[in-house]
C-alpha positions as CSV (number, residue, x, y, z in Angstrom):
1,M,0.1,0.0,0.1
2,F,2.8,2.4,0.9
3,E,4.3,1.7,-2.6
4,C,1.0,2.9,-4.3
5,A,0.3,5.8,-2.4
6,G,0.9,9.3,-3.8
7,L,2.2,11.3,-0.8
8,K,3.9,8.8,1.6
9,I,3.8,9.9,5.3
10,A,5.4,7.9,7.9
11,M,5.3,8.3,11.8
12,A,8.3,9.0,13.6
13,N,8.0,5.8,15.3
14,A,7.6,3.9,12.3
15,E,10.1,1.2,11.2
16,E,13.3,2.7,9.5
17,Y,12.6,1.0,6.2
18,L,9.4,3.0,5.8
19,K,10.7,6.2,7.0
20,E,13.4,5.8,4.2
21,K,10.6,5.6,1.8
22,A,8.4,8.4,3.2
23,D,8.1,11.7,1.5
24,Y,7.4,13.4,4.8
25,I,7.9,12.0,8.5
26,T,5.5,13.6,11.0
27,T,5.7,13.2,14.9
28,S,5.0,9.9,16.7
29,N,1.5,8.6,17.5
30,N,1.9,9.8,21.0
31,E,2.7,13.2,20.0
32,S,-0.4,13.4,17.5
33,G,1.2,12.7,14.4
34,V,-1.7,11.9,12.2
35,A,-3.5,15.0,13.3
36,K,-0.5,17.1,12.5
37,A,-0.1,15.5,9.0
38,I,-3.7,16.1,8.2
39,R,-3.4,19.7,9.4
40,K,-0.2,20.1,7.1
41,F,-1.4,18.4,3.9
42,V,-5.3,18.8,4.2
43,F,-5.8,22.4,5.5
44,N,-2.4,23.5,4.4
45,E,-1.4,24.7,8.0
46,E,2.1,24.5,9.5
């Protein structure tokens, strides 16, 4: 699935091989990484 994605986002606590293939690395799941990625790429917030 990661190979087919247009924009590849990995969590900071993801396996290293995923982070190497990612276009962007967000914070960990304990730091609301999914919400931060949504704000950045969906709502264009920094």
